[in-house]
C-alpha positions in Angstrom: 3.0 -53.9 25.7 3.9 -50.8 25.1 1.6 -50.5 22.1 -1.5 -50.3 25.0 -0.1 -47.1 26.3 -0.9 -44.9 23.2 -3.8 -43.5 25.0 -3.2 -39.9 25.2 -4.6 -36.7 25.3 -8.1 -35.9 24.2 -7.6 -32.1 24.0 -5.4 -32.7 21.3 -7.7 -35.3 19.6 -5.5 -37.9 19.9 -7.3 -41.5 20.5 -7.7 -42.9 23.9 -7.1 -46.2 23.5 -5.2 -48.4 21.3 -5.1 -51.6 19.4 -2.7 -54.4 20.9 -1.2 -55.1 17.8 -0.9 -51.4 16.9 2.7 -50.0 16.7 3.9 -47.7 19.6 4.7 -44.1 18.8 6.2 -41.4 20.8 3.4 -39.6 22.8 3.3 -35.7 21.9 3.3 -32.8 24.8 0.8 -30.3 24.0 1.6 -26.9 24.0 0.6 -24.7 26.9 -2.5 -22.6 26.2 -1.2 -18.8 27.2 -3.3 -17.3 30.4 -4.2 -13.9 29.8 -3.9 -11.9 32.7 -7.9 -11.2 33.5 -7.9 -15.2 33.4 -5.2 -15.3 36.6 -6.0 -16.1 40.4 -4.7 -13.4 42.7 -2.5 -16.3 44.2 1.5 -15.7 44.4 3.1 -18.7 43.4 5.5 -18.8 46.5 2.4 -18.5 48.8 0.7 -21.3 46.7 3.9 -23.7 46.8 4.2 -23.0 50.9 0.9 -23.5 51.6 0.5 -26.8 49.9 3.5 -27.8 51.4 2.0 -28.3 54.6 0.3 -31.4 53.3 2.8 -34.4 54.1 3.3 -36.8 51.4 4.7 -39.9 50.9 7.7 -40.2 47.9 8.3 -42.5 45.0 10.6 -43.1 41.9 8.8 -43.8 38.7 11.1 -45.7 36.5 10.3 -47.3 33.0 12.9 -49.1 30.5 13.9 -48.0 27.3 16.1 -48.4 24.4 18.6 -45.5 25.5 19.1 -46.9 29.2 16.1 -46.8 31.9 14.5 -43.8 33.0 13.4 -42.3 35.9 12.3 -39.3 38.4 11.3 -38.5 41.9 7.9 -38.1 42.5 5.6 -36.9 45.0 2.2 -36.7 43.4 1.1 -40.6 43.2 -1.9 -42.0 44.7 -4.2 -44.6 44.2 -7.1 -44.4 42.0 -9.2 -47.2 41.5 -9.4 -50.9 42.9 -11.5 -52.9 40.7 -9.9 -52.4 37.7 -6.7 -51.7 39.8 -5.7 -48.2 38.6 -3.0 -45.6 40.2 -2.3 -42.2 39.1 0.6 -39.6 39.2 1.2 -36.4 38.0 4.1 -35.0 35.9 5.2 -31.6 35.1 4.8 -31.0 31.2 8.3 -29.8 31.2 9.8 -33.0 32.1 12.4 -34.7 30.4 12.2 -38.2 31.5 8.2 -37.8 30.7 8.7 -38.5 26.7 11.2 -41.4 27.6 8.3 -43.3 30.0 5.5 -42.3 27.4 7.5 -44.1 24.7 8.4 -47.3 26.5 4.2 -47.3 27.8 4.6 -48.8 31.3 6.3 -47.7 34.6 7.1 -49.2 37.7 6.3 -47.0 40.9 9.0 -47.5 43.7 7.7 -46.5 47.1 10.7 -45.1 49.3 11.3 -45.7 52.9 12.8 -43.7 55.3 16.6 -43.6 55.2 16.2 -43.5 51.2 16.3 -39.6 51.1 19.6 -39.7 49.1 18.1 -42.2 46.7 15.5 -40.1 45.9 17.4 -37.0 45.3 19.6 -38.7 42.8 15.9 -38.9 40.9 15.3 -35.6 41.2 17.9 -34.0 39.9 17.7 -33.3 35.8 19.8 -34.8 33.5 22.9 -37.2 33.9 22.7 -40.9 34.7 20.4 -41.3 37.6 20.7 -45.0 37.7 24.7 -45.0 38.2 25.4 -46.8 40.9 21.9 -47.9 42.0 21.1 -51.5 42.4 17.8 -52.4 40.5 16.6 -55.4 38.9 13.2 -55.9 35.8 9.6 -55.8 37.3 8.1 -58.7 36.9 5.1 -57.9 33.9 6.9 -54.8 32.3 10.6 -55.2 32.9 10.6 -51.6 34.3 13.4 -50.9 36.9 12.5 -52.2 40.4 14.7 -50.2 42.9 16.5 -52.5 45.5 15.3 -52.2 48.7 12.1 -50.2 48.5 9.4 -51.1 50.8 6.7 -51.3 47.6 6.7 -51.6 44.4 3.7 -51.2 41.8 4.5 -52.3 38.0 1.9 -50.9 35.3 0.9 -50.0 32.0 -0.2 -46.5 31.3 -3.8 -46.4 30.4 -4.4 -43.1 30.2 -3.0 -39.6 30.4 -5.2 -36.6 30.7 -4.1 -32.6 30.9 -3.8 -30.8 34.7 -3.0 -27.5 33.9 0.7 -27.5 33.3 1.2 -30.7 34.8 0.0 -34.1 32.8 -2.4 -36.8 34.7 -0.7 -40.1 34.6 -3.0 -43.0 34.9 -1.7 -46.9 34.9 -3.4 -50.1 35.2 -1.4 -52.2 37.7 -0.1 -55.5 36.2 1.9 -56.6 39.5 3.0 -55.4 43.0 4.6 -56.6 46.1 5.5 -55.3 49.4 9.1 -56.0 51.3 8.3 -56.7 54.7 11.5 -56.1 55.9 12.5 -52.9 53.9 9.1 -51.7 55.4 10.1 -51.8 58.8 11.7 -48.6 59.0 8.7 -46.9 57.9 8.0 -44.5 54.6 10.3 -41.9 53.3 8.1 -38.5 53.5 7.9 -35.1 52.3 6.7 -32.0 53.9 7.3 -28.2 54.0 10.5 -28.9 51.3 12.2 -31.5 53.7 11.9 -35.3 53.9 10.9 -36.7 57.5 9.6 -40.3 58.7 6.8 -41.0 61.1 7.5 -40.8 64.9 5.3 -40.8 67.9 2.1 -39.4 67.9 0.9 -37.6 71.4 -2.4 -37.1 72.7 
């Protein structure tokens, strides 16, 4: 199962497909190419973050199994990608210390968080430490990735491809199993907007 994830960065000449019988290996983290001053766009990073922060997003926790214990991190940049075949995508910083562990596993589970799970998200947003301490979860049915308790929905995936995207990686996963919990979904989604958590409210007009 993990072997099918060894489809990695074309920019470093790695193959984009792998035989199911091939042994799994840790995937390389490519070096960032230095950007010359004449290539830089006239954008202030803080303004970039501030303006893009006006786009409200849902919040997920991406998890994976591992020999050293489960891995996971909070992720806003998740989206549905394709219906046929069923694909999803998320973005992760190249500097992430959690991503190499997920890459080695070759699989992941997207846990879509609901309103009221802000503290759970904060626990997975920090770097280092045991993020799963005190967190209830079971193994997702297809990959064994941690499926967090009481989330409105989850999507169990195998990594299909990884592409470069500036200082981030664009991870594509093929969906192996998924489900929603109507009871947990009653409260609505956890949203992130301009640096703060929120939830759906009445829309006027």
